[in-house]
C-alpha positions, -999 to 999 in steps of 0.1 A, spaced: -161 122 -64 -135 120 -37 -117 153 -30 -79 147 -26 -49 165 -15 -13 153 -23 16 161 0 51 157 -16 61 164 -52 93 145 -58 97 120 -86 72 96 -70 48 124 -60 48 138 -95 40 104 -110 12 99 -84 -2 133 -91 -4 124 -128 -24 92 -121 -48 108 -96 -54 138 -118 -66 115 -146 -87 92 -125 -125 102 -127 -131 90 -92 -110 118 -77 -108 155 -76 -71 164 -70 -77 198 -54 -41 207 -45 -5 196 -41 14 207 -10 52 211 -10 78 230 9 72 260 -12 41 268 -32 58 267 -66 37 258 -96 34 221 -105 32 205 -139 -3 189 -135 -21 223 -138 -32 218 -102 -33 243 -73 0 243 -53 1 252 -16 29 255 9 35 228 34 39 252 63 26 246 98 16 283 101 -6 284 70 -16 248 63 -48 247 84 -60 279 67 -53 264 32 -71 232 43 -102 252 53 -101 271 21 -96 240 -1 -113 212 19 -106 175 10 -119 141 20 -85 124 21 -48 132 19 -21 111 2 14 116 17 45 110 -5 67 134 14 89 126 44 83 116 80 85 151 94 57 163 72 32 145 95 40 170 123 29 198 100 -5 186 89 -14 160 115 -35 181 139 -53 199 110 -65 166 95 -74 152 129 -97 182 136 -114 179 102 -117 141 102 -97 137 70 -85 103 60 -48 97 55 -29 74 31 8 75 38 35 61 16 64 74 37 91 47 37 102 49 73 88 67 103 109 72 134 93 58 165 80 92 177 62 99 144 49 63 142 34 66 176 18 99 166 4 83 135 -12 56 156 -26 82 179 -42 100 149 -58 67 138 -79 66 169 -100 94 154 -94 91 116 -88 62 92 -51 59 85 -33 36 61 5 35 61 27 14 39 63 19 28 55 3 -6 21 13 -19 19 -7 -51 -10 -32 -54 13 -58 -69 40 -60 -42 14 -61 -14 -5 -88 -31 27 -107 -36 33 -105 2 -2 -116 10 -1 -145 -14 33 -156 -1 20 -157 35 -10 -177 24 11 -202 5 36 -206 34 6 -214 57 -7 -239 32 27 -256 28 49 -248 58 75 -274 49 82 -259 14 116 -244 7 115 -206 3 139 -183 -14 136 -145 -19 154 -129 -49 155 -91 -54 170 -75 -85 176 -38 -90 196 -13 -111 234 -15 -109 239 14 -85 215 4 -58 239 -4 -29 217 -19 -2 193 -48 1 159 -37 -10 137 -25 19 107 -42 2 127 -75 1 134 -71 39 97 -66 45 88 -97 25 114 -117 45 100 -104 78 64 -114 68 77 -149 61 97 -150 93 130 -152 73 163 -134 80 177 -107 58 207 -129 52 185 -153 33 177 -127 6 196 -130 -27 204 -97 -44 214 -91 -80 224 -57 -95 221 -55 -132 218 -27 -158 184 -23 -173 164 -35 -143 142 -11 -124 132 -34 -97 120 -70 -94 110 -91 -63 105 -128 -65 95 -154 -39 102 -190 -49 85 -220 -32 102 -253 -37 79 -284 -33 86 -320 -42 78 -323 -79 68 -286 -84 79 -250 -80 58 -219 -74 72 -185 -83 55 -152 -73 71 -123 -92 65 -85 -91 82 -61 -116 84 -24 -111 81 -7 -145 71 30 -138 65 51 -107 29 56 -118 23 22 -101 24 42 -69 -5 62 -82 -27 33 -89 -18 18 -55 -27 51 -38 -60 53 -56 -70 18 -44 -60 26 -8 -80 59 -8 -111 42 -22 -110 14 4 -103 38 33 -134 59 25 -156 29 36 -136 22 68 -140 35 104 -111 52 123 -82 28 128 -46 20 117 -45 -1 86 -18 -17 65 -20 -22 27 -22 -60 32 -52 -55 55 -70 -36 27 -63 -65 3 -74 -91 29 -107 -73 32 -113 -77 -5 -103 -114 -4 -127 -121 25 -155 -104 7 -148 -124 -24 -147 -157 -5 -180 -148 13 -196 -140 -21 -185 -173 -35 -199 -192 -6 -233 -177 -7 -237 -174 -45 -270 -188 -58 -267 -223 -72 -232 -227 -58 -221 -263 -58 -213 -280 -26 -175 -282 -19 -181 -319 -10 -187 -339 -43 -195 -370 -23 -232 -369 -14 -226 -395 12 -205 -370 31 -229 -345 47 -218 -309 48 -219 -307 86 -192 -334 87 -168 -314 66 -150 -324 34 -120 -347 37 
């Protein structure tokens, strides 16, 4: 069982705590927040304080930490987890350059995964979009993001999708409608066909399942700085390799007159 600590207990942090607490793979040992007030998950609460955090970490050791707090929190716990070799999964939406540089410095000694959107679905959508663009670079591409009526700005996730596809923010179409939590869609227009990749956000607990996946993957990796997409790419590569060496696997070349060493055309 993987021992976990959770930093941050806002709306997203509370949803993540609920998921991790119920997952049999993990032992959620504590939740750290600005003040050590009780939390609803019947879990130990500790103060996120630079003067006491190292002592609390020694008293309640963990294998990995999930951070759903804010960029400055890294400066409170960074040295303590470096000294103990604790893995870090960060879902902080935006690190200033100084904190990002410090995060990369930590990754030289411990495994670090940082992603502003930690859901499995949206990261898989970005990976699939990049693959499809490489397969069909001439296809027309559109990005559509839909959110609740009061969201004023373009979705940060939509901007990240656009950047991964080498598109400009001005090419994103935004809709604001009542009853929508959040939806991102990438549309590929081909001659005679259309491909739509869609991700819908339903509940904040999706962050919890995403964090659980990231922690489990990070436990098997050496020190380094990883993105969520890289964790997914690792799974994809393993699956492709498994398919290629599976016993009794058929040759990808159906024409026996075309030897494998000449490739399949």
